MIVEX-710453 format. One line per field, with one value per residue: residue number from 1; residue in three letters; x, y, z of N, C-alpha, C in turn. Coordinates in steps of 0.2 Angstrom, whole numbers, m for minus. Example, Ala and Ser with C-alpha at 12.3 -4.5 7.8 and 13.67 -1.06 7.14 Angstrom:
// residues 2
i	c(1 2);
aa	c(ALA SER);
n.X	c(66 64);
n.Y	c(m28 m11);
n.Z	c(39 35);
ca.X	c(62 68);
ca.Y	c(m22 m5);
ca.Z	c(39 36);
c.X	c(66 64);
c.Y	c(m16 0);
c.Z	c(39 39);
// end
This chain:
// residues 452
i	c(1 2 3 4 5 6 7 8 9 10 11 12 13 14 15 16 17 18 19 20 21 22 23 24 25 26 27 28 29 30 31 32 33 34 35 36 37 38 39 40 41 42 43 44 45 46 47 48 49 50 51 52 53 54 55 56 57 58 59 60 61 62 63 64 65 66 67 68 69 70 71 72 73 74 75 76 77 78 79 80 81 82 83 84 85 86 87 88 89 90 91 92 93 94 95 96 97 98 99 100 101 102 103 104 105 106 107 108 109 110 111 112 113 114 115 116 117 118 119 120 121 122 123 124 125 126 127 128 129 130 131 132 133 134 135 136 137 138 139 140 141 142 143 144 145 146 147 148 149 150 151 152 153 154 155 156 157 158 159 160 161 162 163 164 165 166 167 168 169 170 171 172 173 174 175 176 177 178 179 180 181 182 183 184 185 186 187 188 189 190 191 192 193 194 195 196 197 198 199 200 201 202 203 204 205 206 207 208 209 210 211 212 213 214 215 216 217 218 219 220 221 222 223 224 225 226 227 228 229 230 231 232 233 234 235 236 237 238 239 240 241 242 243 244 245 246 247 248 249 250 251 252 253 254 255 256 257 258 259 260 261 262 263 264 265 266 267 268 269 270 271 272 273 274 275 276 277 278 279 280 281 282 283 284 285 286 287 288 289 290 291 292 293 294 295 296 297 298 299 300 301 302 303 304 305 306 307 308 309 310 311 312 313 314 315 316 317 318 319 320 321 322 323 324 325 326 327 328 329 330 331 332 333 334 335 336 337 338 339 340 341 342 343 344 345 346 347 348 349 350 351 352 353 354 355 356 357 358 359 360 361 362 363 364 365 366 367 368 369 370 371 372 373 374 375 376 377 378 379 380 381 382 383 384 385 386 387 388 389 390 391 392 393 394 395 396 397 398 399 400 401 402 403 404 405 406 407 408 409 410 411 412 413 414 415 416 417 418 419 420 421 422 423 424 425 426 427 428 429 430 431 432 433 434 435 436 437 438 439 440 441 442 443 444 445 446 447 448 449 450 451 452);
aa	c(MET LYS PHE PRO HIS LEU LEU PHE PHE ALA LEU LEU SER THR ALA ILE SER CYS ASN SER THR THR GLU GLU LYS HIS GLU SER GLN LYS GLU ILE LEU ALA ASP GLN MET GLU THR HIS LEU LYS THR GLU VAL LEU ASP LYS TRP TYR PRO MET SER MET ASP THR VAL ASP GLY GLY PHE LEU SER ASN PHE SER PHE ASP PHE LYS PRO GLY GLU LYS GLN GLU LYS MET ILE VAL THR GLN SER ARG GLN VAL TRP THR ASN SER LYS ALA SER LEU LYS TYR PRO GLU ILE ASP TYR TYR LYS THR GLY ALA LYS HIS GLY TYR GLU PHE LEU ARG ASP LYS MET TRP ASP SER GLU ASN GLY GLY PHE TYR TRP LEU VAL ASP LYS GLN GLY ASN GLN THR GLY ASP PRO MET LYS THR ALA TYR GLY ASN ALA PHE GLY ILE PHE ALA LEU ALA ALA TYR TYR ASP ALA SER GLY ASP LYS SER VAL LEU GLU PHE ALA LYS LYS ALA PHE TYR TRP LEU ASP GLU HIS ALA HIS ASP SER ILE ASN GLY GLY TYR TYR GLN HIS LEU ASP PRO GLU GLY THR THR ILE SER ARG PRO THR SER THR PRO SER THR SER ASP LEU GLY TYR LYS ASP GLN ASN SER SER ILE HIS ILE LEU GLU ALA PHE THR GLU LEU TYR HIS VAL TRP PRO ASP PRO LEU VAL LYS ASP ARG LEU GLU GLU MET LEU LEU LEU ILE ARG ASP LYS ILE VAL THR PRO LYS GLY ASN LEU THR LEU PHE LEU TYR PRO ASP TRP SER PRO VAL THR PHE VAL ASP SER THR GLU GLU VAL ILE LEU ALA HIS HIS ASN LEU ASP HIS VAL SER PHE GLY HIS ASP VAL GLU THR GLY PHE LEU MET ILE GLU ALA SER GLU VAL LEU GLY TRP GLU ASN ASP THR THR THR HIS ARG ILE ALA LYS LYS MET ILE ASP HIS ALA LEU ASP ASN GLY TRP ASP GLY SER VAL GLY GLY PHE TYR ASP GLU GLY TYR TYR PHE GLN ASP GLY PHE ARG ILE THR HIS ASP THR LYS ASN TRP TRP ALA GLN ALA GLU GLY MET ASN ALA LEU LEU LEU MET ALA GLU LEU TYR PRO SER ASP PRO HIS ASP TYR TYR GLY LYS PHE GLU LYS LEU TRP ASN TYR THR ASP THR TYR LEU ILE ASP HIS GLU ASN GLY ASP TRP TYR SER GLY GLY LEU ASP LYS GLN PRO ASN LEU LYS THR VAL GLY LYS GLY ASN ILE TRP LYS GLY ILE TYR HIS HIS TYR ARG SER LEU ASP HIS CYS VAL VAL ARG LEU ARG GLU MET SER GLU GLN SER GLU);
n.X	c(368 371 368 358 364 377 380 378 389 399 398 400 413 420 417 424 436 438 436 447 457 456 459 472 478 475 483 496 497 500 513 520 518 525 538 540 540 551 561 561 564 577 584 581 580 588 601 603 605 615 632 634 630 637 648 664 674 672 664 648 633 630 617 611 605 603 590 594 603 615 628 624 631 630 631 624 621 609 602 591 591 603 602 592 598 607 599 592 603 607 595 595 607 604 593 599 612 623 627 640 642 631 633 645 641 632 640 649 640 635 647 649 638 641 654 653 640 634 634 647 650 638 629 616 610 616 606 609 623 638 645 658 655 654 645 632 621 605 607 598 591 581 568 563 573 583 576 576 590 591 583 591 603 598 594 606 613 606 609 623 627 636 641 645 638 625 627 629 616 608 613 609 595 593 598 588 577 579 580 569 557 541 536 524 513 516 523 534 543 546 556 573 586 604 610 601 589 572 562 551 536 538 528 529 531 528 511 511 521 529 535 538 527 520 519 512 520 534 530 525 536 545 538 540 554 557 550 559 570 566 564 577 582 575 571 564 561 561 550 540 539 537 524 517 519 511 498 496 496 486 475 474 480 475 460 442 436 446 458 474 478 488 497 500 496 506 498 492 481 472 480 471 463 450 438 441 442 441 452 462 463 468 480 487 489 500 500 488 479 472 482 484 494 502 492 489 502 504 494 499 511 507 501 512 520 511 512 526 526 519 506 493 478 474 462 458 468 470 457 457 468 463 452 458 465 454 447 456 455 441 441 452 457 461 449 449 462 470 480 484 479 487 483 469 454 443 431 419 408 409 420 434 446 462 475 479 489 501 512 528 531 519 512 520 519 506 504 510 502 489 491 493 481 473 477 473 460 452 440 434 423 430 439 453 464 462 463 476 483 479 485 499 500 497 509 519 516 516 525 538 553 558 568 579 579 574 561 550 548 534 518 517 505 499 509 519 530 540 547 560 565 576 582 586 587 589 577 572 575 578 571 557 551 559 556 542 542 549 542 530 533 537 525 516 521 519 505 502 508 500 488 489);
n.Y	c(191 201 198 208 212 209 218 230 229 229 242 250 246 251 265 268 265 275 286 285 286 299 306 302 308 321 322 319 330 340 335 337 351 355 351 360 372 371 369 382 390 385 388 400 409 407 403 415 425 420 413 426 439 440 451 451 460 470 464 457 458 463 475 482 479 478 476 465 459 466 473 488 505 512 506 504 497 490 486 477 471 465 456 448 442 434 426 419 412 404 396 390 383 372 366 363 355 350 361 371 385 391 389 396 409 412 413 422 434 435 438 451 458 456 463 475 481 481 491 494 502 508 498 488 487 496 506 509 507 511 504 500 498 508 518 528 541 544 543 536 522 507 497 488 485 480 469 461 458 450 439 435 430 420 411 408 403 391 385 383 379 386 392 404 413 411 417 430 433 432 444 454 452 455 469 475 473 479 492 496 490 492 493 497 497 487 478 485 500 509 519 524 533 535 531 522 527 529 537 550 558 573 589 596 587 582 578 568 560 545 545 541 534 518 502 491 484 483 476 464 458 458 449 438 437 434 422 414 415 409 396 391 395 392 402 408 422 426 418 424 437 434 428 439 448 441 440 454 458 449 452 466 474 469 472 472 469 462 466 473 487 500 510 515 523 525 518 509 513 516 525 535 542 542 550 561 572 565 569 572 559 552 558 554 541 532 530 525 513 499 485 472 463 463 458 445 439 441 433 420 421 422 410 402 407 403 389 386 391 380 380 371 366 379 388 401 409 403 406 420 422 415 424 435 432 428 441 448 441 443 456 462 454 450 445 442 439 435 438 449 465 481 491 497 505 509 519 532 530 517 503 503 499 507 507 498 491 477 472 462 455 454 445 434 431 429 417 408 409 406 392 386 389 381 368 367 370 362 361 373 386 397 391 389 382 382 396 397 390 399 410 406 404 417 423 416 421 435 440 433 434 425 426 434 431 429 439 452 468 471 466 464 465 476 486 487 494 490 480 483 488 488 473 471 480 490 487 477 461 444 437 436 429 418 411 409 401 390 385 382 372 362 360 356 344 337 337 330 317 314 311 299);
n.Z	c(199 214 231 242 255 252 242 249 258 248 243 254 257 246 248 260 255 246 254 262 253 249 262 263 253 256 267 262 254 264 268 256 254 266 262 251 257 266 257 251 262 265 252 246 256 269 263 255 265 273 273 269 275 286 295 292 294 303 313 319 310 293 288 278 262 244 232 225 233 235 246 255 255 268 284 297 314 323 339 339 326 325 336 332 321 328 335 325 318 329 331 318 318 326 320 307 310 303 295 296 296 303 316 317 314 324 335 331 330 343 350 345 351 364 365 358 358 371 385 393 404 410 408 400 383 369 358 344 334 324 309 314 327 336 347 342 336 344 361 369 378 376 382 373 364 373 377 365 365 376 372 361 367 376 366 360 370 372 360 361 373 381 396 400 392 397 409 405 399 411 417 408 409 423 423 415 422 434 430 422 425 431 447 452 444 436 422 410 408 392 388 391 399 395 407 412 418 419 407 408 401 395 396 385 374 358 351 343 346 354 366 382 384 388 378 367 358 363 374 370 365 375 382 373 374 387 388 380 388 400 396 395 408 421 432 447 447 434 430 437 431 418 419 423 412 402 408 408 395 389 397 399 388 376 368 372 359 353 347 349 360 355 361 378 394 409 419 412 405 390 376 366 351 348 350 343 328 312 304 314 320 310 308 319 318 320 333 337 331 323 322 312 310 322 330 326 328 342 347 344 352 365 367 366 377 388 387 389 402 408 410 411 402 399 396 395 390 377 372 371 362 351 348 345 333 325 325 317 305 302 300 294 283 266 256 243 236 247 262 275 279 283 292 301 308 321 318 323 315 311 307 297 284 284 279 266 262 263 273 274 286 293 286 287 301 301 293 302 314 309 305 317 323 315 318 332 331 321 315 314 309 303 294 296 290 277 275 278 268 257 261 260 247 242 248 241 228 228 237 239 231 218 209 214 228 245 253 247 254 256 249 232 225 230 231 219 217 226 221 217 229 243 250 263 279 294 300 293 292 294 303 306 295 295 307 305 294 298 309 303 294 303 310 300 296 308 309 298 302 314 308 303);
ca.X	c(366 373 363 358 369 384 380 379 396 404 398 403 421 422 417 429 443 438 437 454 462 455 462 479 480 476 489 502 498 503 520 522 519 531 544 541 542 558 566 561 568 584 588 579 580 594 607 604 608 621 636 636 628 642 653 670 679 670 660 641 630 628 610 608 606 599 585 598 608 622 628 624 637 630 629 622 619 604 602 586 593 609 600 588 602 610 594 591 608 606 590 597 612 600 589 604 618 628 630 644 642 626 636 650 637 629 645 651 635 635 653 647 633 645 659 651 633 633 637 651 650 631 625 611 612 615 601 612 630 640 648 663 652 654 639 630 614 602 610 593 590 574 566 562 580 586 572 579 597 590 581 597 607 595 594 613 615 602 612 630 629 642 639 646 633 619 628 627 609 606 615 605 589 593 598 582 572 581 580 563 551 536 534 518 508 518 526 540 544 550 562 578 592 610 612 596 584 566 561 544 534 537 522 531 531 523 506 512 527 527 540 536 521 521 517 511 526 539 527 524 543 547 535 544 561 556 548 565 575 563 565 584 584 568 572 557 559 559 543 535 539 534 517 515 518 506 492 495 494 480 469 473 482 470 453 436 435 451 464 479 479 495 501 496 499 510 494 489 475 474 481 467 460 443 433 443 440 445 459 466 464 473 487 490 488 505 499 481 475 472 488 482 500 504 487 490 508 503 490 504 516 503 500 519 522 507 515 532 525 516 499 488 471 474 457 457 473 468 451 459 472 459 448 463 466 447 446 460 452 435 441 458 459 459 446 450 469 473 484 482 480 492 480 462 452 436 429 413 403 411 426 436 454 465 481 477 496 502 519 530 531 512 510 524 516 499 504 511 496 483 492 492 474 471 479 469 452 452 433 431 420 434 443 460 469 461 466 484 485 478 491 505 499 498 516 523 515 517 530 544 557 561 574 584 579 571 555 549 545 527 515 517 498 497 515 523 537 544 551 567 568 581 579 588 589 589 571 570 580 576 568 549 549 562 552 536 543 552 536 525 536 537 518 513 523 516 498 502 509 495 482 491);
ca.Y	c(197 201 198 215 213 209 224 235 229 231 249 252 245 256 272 268 265 282 291 284 289 307 308 301 313 327 322 319 337 343 334 341 358 356 351 366 378 370 371 389 392 384 390 407 413 406 403 422 429 417 417 433 445 441 456 448 465 474 460 457 457 468 475 485 476 480 471 459 457 469 476 495 508 513 499 505 491 491 480 473 467 461 451 443 438 429 421 415 408 399 391 386 378 367 363 360 355 349 367 374 392 394 389 401 415 413 415 429 439 435 442 458 460 457 467 482 483 481 497 491 507 509 492 489 487 502 505 509 509 512 498 497 496 514 521 534 544 545 538 533 515 505 490 484 483 476 462 457 456 444 434 432 427 414 406 406 398 385 381 382 377 390 394 412 416 411 422 437 433 434 451 458 452 459 476 477 472 484 499 497 487 496 490 499 495 481 479 489 507 508 523 525 537 531 527 517 530 529 544 552 562 580 592 599 582 583 574 562 556 540 546 541 529 510 500 484 481 481 472 457 456 456 442 433 436 430 415 411 414 404 389 389 396 393 406 411 429 426 416 429 442 431 427 446 451 437 443 461 458 446 455 473 477 466 476 467 467 457 469 476 494 501 514 516 527 521 514 504 515 517 531 534 548 540 555 567 572 560 572 571 552 549 562 551 534 529 529 523 510 491 482 465 459 462 454 438 438 441 426 414 422 421 403 399 408 399 382 386 391 374 381 366 368 387 390 408 412 401 409 427 421 414 430 440 430 429 448 450 438 446 464 464 449 451 438 440 436 433 443 453 472 483 495 498 509 509 526 532 528 510 501 503 499 514 506 492 488 471 471 455 452 452 439 428 430 426 410 404 409 402 385 385 388 375 362 368 371 360 361 380 389 401 387 391 378 385 403 396 389 405 415 404 405 424 424 413 425 442 442 429 435 419 428 437 428 432 442 459 471 471 463 468 467 483 490 484 497 487 474 485 491 484 467 472 486 489 485 471 456 437 433 435 424 412 408 407 395 384 382 379 366 357 359 353 337 334 336 324 311 313 309 292);
ca.Z	c(204 221 236 245 260 249 238 254 260 243 242 260 256 241 251 264 251 242 259 265 248 250 268 262 248 260 272 258 252 269 267 250 256 270 258 247 262 268 251 250 268 264 246 245 262 273 258 253 270 277 277 266 279 292 293 294 295 310 318 319 303 289 288 272 255 238 230 222 239 236 252 254 258 275 287 304 317 328 343 337 320 327 340 328 317 332 337 319 317 334 329 312 320 329 314 302 313 298 292 301 297 307 323 317 314 330 340 328 332 350 352 344 356 370 365 355 359 378 388 399 410 413 408 395 376 365 353 338 333 317 307 318 334 340 349 338 336 351 366 373 378 376 385 367 362 378 377 360 367 380 367 357 372 378 361 359 376 371 355 362 380 384 403 401 388 401 414 401 399 417 419 404 412 429 421 412 427 439 428 418 428 435 453 455 439 432 415 409 404 386 386 397 397 394 413 414 421 415 404 408 395 396 393 378 369 352 352 339 349 359 371 389 384 387 372 365 354 368 379 367 363 382 384 369 377 394 386 377 393 405 393 397 414 425 438 450 446 427 429 439 426 412 420 424 405 399 410 406 388 388 401 399 382 371 369 371 352 351 345 354 361 353 366 385 399 414 423 407 402 383 372 360 348 345 350 339 321 307 303 320 321 304 310 325 317 322 340 338 325 323 318 311 310 329 333 325 331 349 348 345 357 371 368 367 384 392 386 392 409 410 412 408 401 399 391 394 385 371 370 369 356 345 347 341 326 322 323 311 299 301 299 290 278 259 254 236 234 253 265 280 278 288 297 301 313 323 318 326 311 310 306 290 283 283 275 263 260 266 274 274 292 295 282 290 307 299 292 308 318 305 305 324 324 311 322 338 330 314 312 315 302 299 290 296 286 270 275 278 261 253 263 257 239 242 249 235 222 229 242 238 225 216 205 218 234 251 252 246 261 256 244 226 223 233 231 214 217 231 218 217 235 246 254 270 282 301 302 289 292 292 309 306 290 297 312 303 289 302 313 298 291 308 312 294 297 314 308 294 306 318 305 300);
c.X	c(368 367 363 363 376 385 382 387 401 404 401 411 423 422 422 436 443 440 444 459 462 459 470 482 480 482 496 503 501 511 523 523 524 537 545 543 549 563 567 565 575 588 587 579 587 601 608 607 614 625 637 635 633 647 660 675 678 666 652 639 629 620 607 610 601 594 588 603 615 622 628 630 636 627 629 620 615 603 597 588 598 607 596 592 606 605 593 597 608 601 592 602 609 596 594 611 624 631 634 644 636 629 641 647 634 634 648 647 635 641 652 643 637 650 658 645 631 637 641 651 643 627 619 614 611 609 604 619 632 643 653 661 653 647 637 623 612 604 604 593 583 573 565 568 583 582 575 586 596 588 586 601 604 595 601 615 612 606 619 631 634 639 640 641 626 621 627 620 606 607 611 598 588 594 592 577 573 579 573 557 547 534 527 512 509 520 532 540 548 556 566 583 598 612 606 590 578 565 553 542 533 531 523 531 526 518 507 518 525 531 536 530 524 518 516 517 531 536 527 531 547 545 539 551 561 554 555 570 572 564 572 586 577 569 565 556 557 552 538 534 536 526 514 514 512 499 491 493 487 474 468 475 477 463 448 434 440 457 468 478 487 499 496 500 502 505 490 483 477 475 476 464 453 438 435 440 444 452 464 468 469 480 491 489 494 504 493 478 475 477 487 489 502 498 488 497 507 499 495 509 513 503 507 521 518 510 521 531 522 509 494 481 470 468 456 462 472 462 453 463 468 454 452 463 459 445 450 457 445 435 447 461 456 456 447 457 472 477 481 484 484 488 472 460 444 434 422 407 405 418 428 444 456 472 480 483 496 510 521 529 524 510 514 521 509 499 505 505 490 484 491 485 471 472 475 462 451 445 430 428 425 439 450 465 468 464 473 486 484 484 497 505 500 506 520 522 517 523 537 547 561 567 580 585 576 564 555 547 538 524 515 510 496 503 520 530 542 548 558 569 572 578 581 589 588 583 568 575 576 571 561 548 553 558 546 537 545 546 531 527 535 529 515 515 520 509 497 503 503 488 483 488);
c.Y	c(196 201 205 216 213 215 230 235 231 239 252 252 250 263 273 269 272 287 291 287 296 309 307 306 320 328 322 326 341 342 337 348 360 356 357 372 377 371 378 392 391 388 398 412 413 407 410 426 426 413 424 439 445 446 454 453 468 470 461 456 463 469 477 481 478 475 464 457 459 473 484 498 510 507 501 498 492 485 475 468 463 455 446 439 432 424 416 410 402 394 387 381 372 363 360 360 353 355 371 382 395 394 395 408 417 416 421 435 440 439 450 461 461 462 474 485 484 487 495 496 507 503 493 489 494 501 505 511 509 505 495 496 502 517 527 535 545 540 534 525 513 498 485 481 479 469 458 454 450 438 431 428 420 409 404 401 391 381 379 379 380 393 402 416 416 417 429 438 435 441 455 458 456 467 479 478 478 491 501 494 492 492 491 496 489 482 483 495 506 512 524 529 533 527 522 520 531 537 545 556 569 583 595 594 583 577 567 557 551 540 546 536 522 508 493 480 479 476 465 454 455 450 437 432 432 423 411 410 409 397 387 390 397 396 408 418 430 423 421 435 440 430 434 449 447 440 450 462 455 450 463 476 475 469 470 465 462 460 472 484 495 504 515 520 522 516 509 507 517 524 531 541 547 545 561 567 567 562 571 563 549 552 558 543 529 527 525 520 502 489 475 461 458 458 447 435 437 434 420 415 421 414 400 401 404 392 382 387 385 375 376 368 375 389 397 411 409 404 416 427 420 420 435 438 430 436 450 447 441 453 466 459 451 445 437 436 433 439 447 461 475 487 496 503 509 517 526 530 521 509 501 502 505 513 499 488 481 469 464 452 450 446 433 426 427 419 405 403 405 394 382 384 382 368 362 367 369 361 368 383 394 398 390 388 381 392 402 395 395 410 413 405 413 426 422 418 432 445 439 431 429 420 430 434 432 435 450 462 472 468 467 469 474 488 487 488 494 481 476 489 486 478 467 479 485 486 479 466 449 434 431 429 417 408 405 400 389 381 379 372 360 355 355 345 333 333 330 317 309 310 302 287);
c.Z	c(211 226 239 250 257 245 243 256 255 242 248 259 251 244 256 261 248 248 261 260 248 256 266 257 251 264 267 255 257 269 261 251 261 267 254 251 264 263 250 256 267 258 245 250 266 268 255 258 273 272 275 270 285 290 296 296 302 315 316 312 299 288 281 265 250 237 228 227 238 242 251 257 265 278 295 307 323 332 341 331 322 331 337 324 322 334 331 318 323 333 323 313 323 324 309 305 308 294 297 302 301 314 323 317 320 335 338 330 339 353 350 349 362 370 362 357 366 381 394 405 413 412 402 388 373 360 346 338 326 315 311 325 339 341 345 338 343 356 371 372 378 379 379 365 366 378 371 361 371 376 363 362 374 373 359 364 374 365 357 368 384 391 403 397 393 407 411 401 405 419 415 407 419 428 419 418 432 437 424 421 432 441 455 450 435 425 415 405 398 386 392 394 397 401 415 417 417 413 404 402 397 393 387 373 364 353 348 341 354 365 378 390 385 381 371 362 359 372 376 366 370 384 380 372 383 393 384 383 399 402 395 404 418 432 440 448 438 426 431 434 419 413 420 417 402 401 408 399 387 391 401 392 376 373 369 364 350 347 350 354 360 359 372 389 404 418 418 404 394 380 366 358 345 345 347 332 317 305 308 321 316 305 315 324 319 329 341 332 327 319 318 312 317 332 332 328 338 351 349 351 364 373 370 374 389 392 390 400 412 412 408 407 402 394 390 389 378 368 367 363 350 343 343 334 322 320 317 305 297 298 294 285 271 257 247 234 241 256 270 279 284 294 296 307 315 324 321 322 308 308 298 289 281 279 273 260 265 267 275 281 295 292 285 296 306 298 298 313 315 306 312 326 321 315 328 337 322 311 312 309 299 294 290 292 279 269 275 271 256 255 260 250 238 242 243 229 222 233 241 231 223 212 209 225 239 249 251 253 261 249 237 223 225 231 226 214 221 228 218 223 239 250 262 273 290 304 298 289 290 297 308 301 292 302 310 298 293 306 309 296 297 310 306 295 303 313 303 298 310 315 302 304);
// end
């Protein structure tokens, strides 16, 4: 028979051993999950897009692909898609330096931006060109499109070290700032004519049009672009504009409830139809709804900008970012199988989901945001890590095409018809899920190492 104190230490030793084994198992699961996600990123995403999507005939990247990755006949090239391809290749060339075609692809795409998509006469990036790079369609320029051009140039300079690329990035920044910045109310006007003059909203504009409004989407991606630019070029004016955008988004565009106002007047007052009939509200949903995907994305982008600016102990930005992600979980999360719904609305009689589909990019941004929250607030009752795991399982089951590669444009649990819809178009590329998968892989391994 053991003495009582010896029995106590034996039991304590066993408990510690079991607890240690549980923790080690939990951390090893993070490593296993990181390996799974990176294998998917390499083989089912990057290997499907590159180098196949490089247009070796006319430059830039092909955008349109069938569900099984056959190039489509019509191949328009939009500044947003082309810039995101340059950004992705630039980032991948740093992550996987042993693979030459990411370096080649980044340079190839950069040259198309420089030679075909930049307006050499008036400045600024065209919105849309044809396959050969000829300007086509509406000649209007946008702050949103030009922001992505800057985003790409900054990333490519970071990857290449080519000083001429930085000079081009500076030129693009100065053009956008000179033509679109609002010196009175702050932020940037979205719509510009071919010469770079801001376009106001004529009285004859249809009520469903966003012409002349400021908006959250261009604002958050201007924030993102300036974050990328400030990282490689810590210029005082870039810093001022980055701080300005962060404070505008955090303190004005985010509502007290924790969601983004989608469209705003020049003085940043909201465009809303909340006092109208439900019929009118639904007819204008493109201008006024809760977009859970943008909310979780913005939470991450604000924290990223704050960190690049060097704002230490920035509790306000962290608090608002967390509030946005919590709001999305509390109101737009599918508790049964996982995933963030596309749209909801605060009607006068209460909140409800208005579009229960689950587009691919919102789930990608959701994984990134949830894992960031899990690292920052590991004991929060929202159980961010558990939600992250559930969202990854949802993505693996309903979004990833394990037969043909890449992601469907929306979850098959809600839209099974998307299984045979194209994998690529000018609005669907690789940037959202590349960024999410890359960040999640890195963060999972960091979290595992920190627990050792």
